[in-house]
C-alpha positions as CSV (number, residue, x, y, z in Angstrom):
1,X,6.3,13.1,0.2
2,X,4.8,10.2,2.1
3,X,5.1,6.6,1.0
4,X,3.3,3.3,1.8
5,X,4.3,-0.2,0.7
6,X,1.5,-2.4,-0.7
7,X,1.5,-6.1,-1.4
8,X,-0.9,-8.1,-3.6
9,X,-2.0,-11.7,-3.3
10,X,-3.8,-13.1,-6.2
11,X,-6.9,-15.1,-5.2
12,X,-7.6,-16.4,-8.7
13,X,-5.9,-16.4,-12.1
14,X,-4.9,-12.9,-13.1
15,X,-4.6,-11.6,-16.7
16,X,-3.4,-8.0,-17.3
17,X,-3.5,-7.9,-21.1
18,X,-1.0,-6.3,-23.4
19,X,-2.9,-6.9,-26.7
20,X,-2.3,-9.5,-29.3
21,X,0.7,-11.8,-28.8
22,X,3.3,-12.8,-31.5
23,X,3.7,-16.5,-30.4
24,X,1.3,-19.4,-30.0
25,X,-0.3,-17.5,-27.0
26,X,-2.8,-15.1,-28.5
27,X,-3.2,-13.0,-25.3
28,X,-0.1,-13.0,-23.1
29,X,-0.2,-11.4,-19.7
30,X,1.9,-8.3,-19.0
31,X,5.6,-9.0,-18.4
32,X,8.5,-6.7,-17.7
33,X,10.6,-6.2,-20.9
34,X,13.9,-6.6,-19.1
35,X,13.4,-9.5,-16.6
36,X,10.4,-11.2,-18.3
37,X,8.6,-11.4,-14.9
38,X,4.9,-10.8,-14.8
39,X,3.7,-7.5,-13.2
40,X,0.6,-5.5,-12.6
41,X,0.7,-2.0,-14.1
42,X,0.3,0.8,-11.5
43,X,-2.3,2.4,-13.8
44,X,-4.5,-0.7,-13.5
45,X,-4.3,-0.5,-9.7
46,X,-5.1,3.2,-9.6
47,X,-8.1,2.7,-11.9
48,X,-9.5,-0.1,-9.8
49,X,-9.1,1.9,-6.5
50,X,-10.5,5.1,-8.2
51,X,-13.6,3.2,-9.2
52,X,-13.9,1.6,-5.7
53,X,-13.7,4.9,-3.7
54,X,-15.5,7.2,-6.2
55,X,-17.9,9.2,-4.0
56,X,-17.2,12.6,-5.4
57,X,-15.8,13.9,-2.1
58,X,-13.0,16.5,-1.8
59,X,-10.6,13.9,-0.5
60,X,-11.4,11.5,-3.4
61,X,-10.8,14.2,-6.0
62,X,-7.6,15.3,-4.3
63,X,-6.3,11.7,-4.1
64,X,-7.2,10.4,-7.5
65,X,-7.5,13.6,-9.6
66,X,-10.4,15.1,-11.6
67,X,-12.7,13.4,-14.1
68,X,-11.0,12.4,-17.4
69,X,-12.6,15.3,-19.3
70,X,-10.9,17.7,-16.8
71,X,-7.7,15.9,-16.5
72,X,-5.6,19.0,-17.2
73,X,-7.0,20.9,-14.2
74,X,-4.6,19.4,-11.6
75,X,-2.6,16.2,-10.8
76,X,-3.7,13.6,-8.3
77,X,-2.0,13.4,-5.0
78,X,-1.5,9.6,-5.1
79,X,1.0,7.9,-7.4
80,X,1.1,4.1,-7.9
81,X,4.2,2.2,-8.9
82,X,3.9,-1.1,-10.8
83,X,3.3,-4.2,-8.7
84,X,6.5,-6.3,-9.2
85,X,6.7,-10.0,-8.8
86,X,8.0,-11.4,-5.4
87,X,6.9,-15.0,-5.3
88,X,5.4,-17.3,-8.0
89,X,3.7,-20.6,-7.0
90,X,5.0,-23.6,-8.8
91,X,4.3,-27.3,-8.6
92,X,6.5,-29.4,-6.3
93,X,6.9,-33.1,-6.0
94,X,6.8,-32.8,-2.2
95,X,4.8,-30.2,-0.4
96,X,2.3,-29.8,-3.3
97,X,3.6,-26.4,-4.4
98,X,6.4,-23.9,-3.6
99,X,6.4,-20.1,-3.3
100,X,9.3,-19.6,-5.7
101,X,11.4,-16.4,-5.8
102,X,15.0,-15.6,-7.0
103,X,17.9,-13.3,-6.1
104,X,16.7,-10.6,-8.6
105,X,13.2,-10.6,-7.3
106,X,14.5,-10.4,-3.7
107,X,16.8,-7.6,-4.6
108,X,13.9,-5.6,-6.0
109,X,11.9,-6.3,-2.9
110,X,14.9,-5.4,-0.7
111,X,15.2,-2.0,-2.3
112,X,11.5,-1.4,-1.9
113,X,11.5,-2.4,1.8
114,X,14.7,-0.4,2.4
115,X,12.8,2.8,1.5
116,X,10.7,2.4,4.7
117,X,11.6,1.7,8.3
118,X,13.1,-1.7,7.3
119,X,16.9,-1.0,7.5
120,X,18.1,-4.4,8.8
121,X,17.2,-6.7,5.9
122,X,18.6,-10.2,5.4
123,X,21.3,-11.0,2.9
124,X,20.2,-12.6,-0.4
125,X,21.1,-16.3,-0.9
126,X,23.9,-16.9,-3.3
127,X,23.3,-19.8,-5.6
128,X,25.5,-21.5,-8.2
129,X,25.4,-24.5,-10.6
130,X,26.7,-27.8,-9.6
131,X,27.6,-29.7,-12.7
132,X,24.3,-29.6,-14.7
133,X,22.1,-28.9,-11.7
134,X,20.9,-25.5,-10.4
135,X,20.8,-24.9,-6.7
136,X,17.8,-23.9,-4.6
137,X,17.7,-22.4,-1.1
138,X,14.9,-23.4,1.2
139,X,13.9,-22.5,4.8
140,X,14.3,-24.7,7.8
141,X,11.4,-27.2,8.3
142,X,10.7,-27.0,4.6
143,X,8.1,-29.5,3.2
144,X,9.6,-29.4,-0.3
145,X,12.3,-32.0,0.3
146,X,12.0,-35.8,0.5
147,X,11.7,-37.4,4.0
148,X,15.1,-38.0,5.7
149,X,16.9,-35.8,3.2
150,X,20.5,-34.6,3.6
151,X,22.2,-31.3,2.7
152,X,22.6,-32.5,-0.9
153,X,19.0,-33.4,-1.4
154,X,17.2,-32.9,-4.7
155,X,13.8,-31.2,-4.9
156,X,11.6,-31.2,-8.0
157,X,9.8,-27.9,-9.0
158,X,7.7,-28.3,-12.1
159,X,10.0,-30.6,-14.1
160,X,13.3,-29.3,-12.9
161,X,15.6,-31.2,-10.5
162,X,17.3,-28.7,-8.2
163,X,20.0,-29.3,-5.6
164,X,19.4,-27.9,-2.1
165,X,22.1,-25.4,-1.1
166,X,22.4,-26.2,2.6
167,X,24.8,-23.4,3.3
168,X,22.2,-20.8,2.3
169,X,19.4,-22.1,4.5
170,X,19.8,-19.4,7.2
171,X,19.4,-16.6,4.6
172,X,16.4,-18.3,3.0
173,X,14.8,-18.8,6.5
174,X,15.3,-15.2,7.3
175,X,13.7,-14.1,4.1
176,X,10.8,-16.6,4.5
177,X,10.1,-15.1,7.9
178,X,10.3,-11.5,6.7
179,X,8.0,-12.1,3.7
180,X,5.5,-14.2,5.6
181,X,5.1,-11.3,8.1
182,X,4.7,-8.8,5.3
183,X,2.2,-10.9,3.3
184,X,0.2,-12.3,6.3
185,X,0.7,-9.8,9.2
186,X,-2.1,-11.3,11.3
187,X,-2.4,-14.9,10.2
188,X,0.1,-17.2,12.0
189,X,-1.1,-20.3,10.2
190,X,-0.6,-18.8,6.8
191,X,2.8,-17.5,7.8
192,X,3.8,-21.0,8.9
193,X,2.6,-22.5,5.6
194,X,4.4,-19.9,3.5
195,X,7.7,-20.4,5.3
196,X,7.5,-24.2,4.8
197,X,7.0,-23.7,1.1
198,X,9.4,-20.9,0.4
199,X,12.2,-21.5,-2.1
200,X,14.8,-19.3,-3.7
201,X,15.9,-20.5,-7.1
202,X,18.5,-19.2,-9.6
203,X,17.5,-16.2,-11.8
204,X,17.7,-18.4,-14.9
205,X,15.2,-20.9,-13.4
206,X,12.8,-18.1,-12.4
207,X,13.0,-16.5,-15.9
208,X,12.5,-19.9,-17.6
209,X,9.4,-20.7,-15.5
210,X,8.0,-17.2,-16.0
211,X,8.3,-17.7,-19.7
212,X,7.1,-21.3,-20.0
213,X,5.3,-22.2,-16.8
214,X,2.5,-19.8,-16.5
215,X,-1.0,-21.3,-17.0
216,X,-2.6,-20.9,-20.4
217,X,-6.4,-21.3,-20.9
218,X,-8.1,-22.1,-24.2
219,X,-11.3,-20.1,-25.0
220,X,-13.8,-20.6,-27.8
221,X,-17.2,-19.4,-29.0
222,X,-19.8,-21.9,-30.1
223,X,-22.1,-21.1,-33.0
224,X,-25.8,-21.9,-33.4
225,X,-24.8,-25.2,-35.1
226,X,-23.0,-26.4,-32.0
227,X,-19.4,-26.1,-33.4
228,X,-16.7,-23.5,-32.8
229,X,-17.1,-20.3,-34.8
230,X,-14.4,-19.7,-37.4
231,X,-11.5,-17.9,-35.8
232,X,-13.1,-18.0,-32.4
233,X,-10.5,-20.2,-30.7
234,X,-7.8,-18.4,-28.7
235,X,-5.4,-18.9,-25.9
236,X,-5.0,-16.7,-22.9
237,X,-2.0,-16.6,-20.5
238,X,-2.5,-15.7,-16.8
239,X,-0.7,-15.5,-13.5
240,X,-1.8,-18.3,-11.1
241,X,-3.6,-17.8,-7.8
242,X,-1.2,-17.5,-4.7
243,X,1.2,-15.2,-6.5
244,X,2.7,-12.3,-4.6
245,X,3.5,-8.8,-5.9
246,X,4.8,-5.7,-4.1
247,X,5.0,-2.0,-4.9
248,X,4.7,1.5,-3.5
249,X,2.2,4.3,-3.3
250,X,3.5,7.8,-3.0
251,X,1.5,10.8,-1.7
252,X,2.3,14.4,-2.2
253,X,0.4,17.5,-0.9
254,X,-3.0,17.8,-2.6
255,X,-3.1,20.1,-5.6
256,X,-6.9,20.5,-5.7
257,X,-7.7,24.2,-6.5
258,X,-8.9,26.3,-3.7
259,X,-12.7,26.7,-3.7
260,X,-15.5,27.3,-1.2
261,X,-15.5,23.6,-0.4
262,X,-13.8,22.0,2.5
263,X,-10.1,21.9,2.1
264,X,-8.7,18.5,1.3
265,X,-6.7,16.5,3.9
266,X,-3.0,16.3,4.0
267,X,-0.9,13.7,2.1
268,X,-0.7,11.6,5.2
269,X,-4.5,11.7,5.7
270,X,-5.1,10.6,2.1
271,X,-2.9,7.6,2.7
272,X,-4.7,6.8,5.9
273,X,-8.1,7.2,4.2
274,X,-7.5,5.2,1.0
275,X,-4.5,3.0,1.7
276,X,-4.9,1.5,5.2
277,X,-7.2,-1.5,5.5
278,X,-6.8,-4.6,3.2
279,X,-8.9,-4.3,0.0
280,X,-10.5,-7.2,-1.8
281,X,-11.1,-6.3,-5.4
282,X,-10.7,-7.3,-9.0
283,X,-8.1,-6.2,-11.6
284,X,-7.4,-7.2,-15.2
285,X,-9.6,-9.0,-17.7
286,X,-12.2,-11.8,-17.6
287,X,-13.8,-10.4,-14.5
288,X,-17.1,-12.2,-15.2
289,X,-15.4,-15.6,-15.2
290,X,-13.7,-15.1,-11.9
291,X,-10.3,-13.9,-13.0
292,X,-8.3,-11.2,-11.3
293,X,-9.5,-11.5,-7.7
294,X,-6.8,-10.0,-5.5
295,X,-6.2,-8.8,-1.9
296,X,-4.2,-5.6,-1.5
297,X,-2.5,-5.0,1.9
298,X,-0.6,-1.9,3.0
299,X,2.4,-1.4,5.3
300,X,5.3,1.0,5.9
301,X,5.5,4.7,5.7
302,X,8.0,7.5,5.6
303,X,8.6,11.2,4.6
């Protein structure tokens, strides 16, 4: 089985719906049941790519499977994992915004990257609470701290005061460099900007902001009399632009039945055909209002 890592950068607000919500938010975005972090279902990504590459060719049918009405004929060669959260952008008093992550998210990313050629991965920053304040680890040359700060500086993310953990700076810097290269492999300017805004917060802080800090948009429908239709006001939660996700695509030998047509390519060839160059596409709901614009990039491969 072959494997390739993929990363996703949201270019606009993203809403992967899960149906009606039970709280004040009528339409929450999809979140993991255990961590509470937003994610993008692998089935959504496969559907988007299937629609994009649908040309009826032998390679396409081998990679993505038969038409739905013939779904029992054979399985697709490509399997998509869910795209799991790596970095979430949050407001910062200094530096405009931060690319926020946490030890749990980094641990998930570390396991994912460890499946490829990346064997020498950085240690994850260790954070603790100092009195009533949570710690945060930032990279060197960070723009998130006040000018002339010291090792005990405070930074403000959303409405939370966090104490800088100076002893964890080297680990945060190493992760910032690794992720910047993963997310922006050929854009030095974007890499520099990412590293300056990178921040590792406590798991509790990450979970809290994923629960309460995601943007919520109000929607309504106006009737012919110029007022809102009865029951036509609803609230939709979405993941903001500049959010990073990561996942894996697995390829097994094609299972397409033998016919007189050209034989399908190998599993490696299918990855090279459909999962090589960056893809700009749309996923999730509200496509006609600009939601769900993403860039999918690919890297890493192994048997």
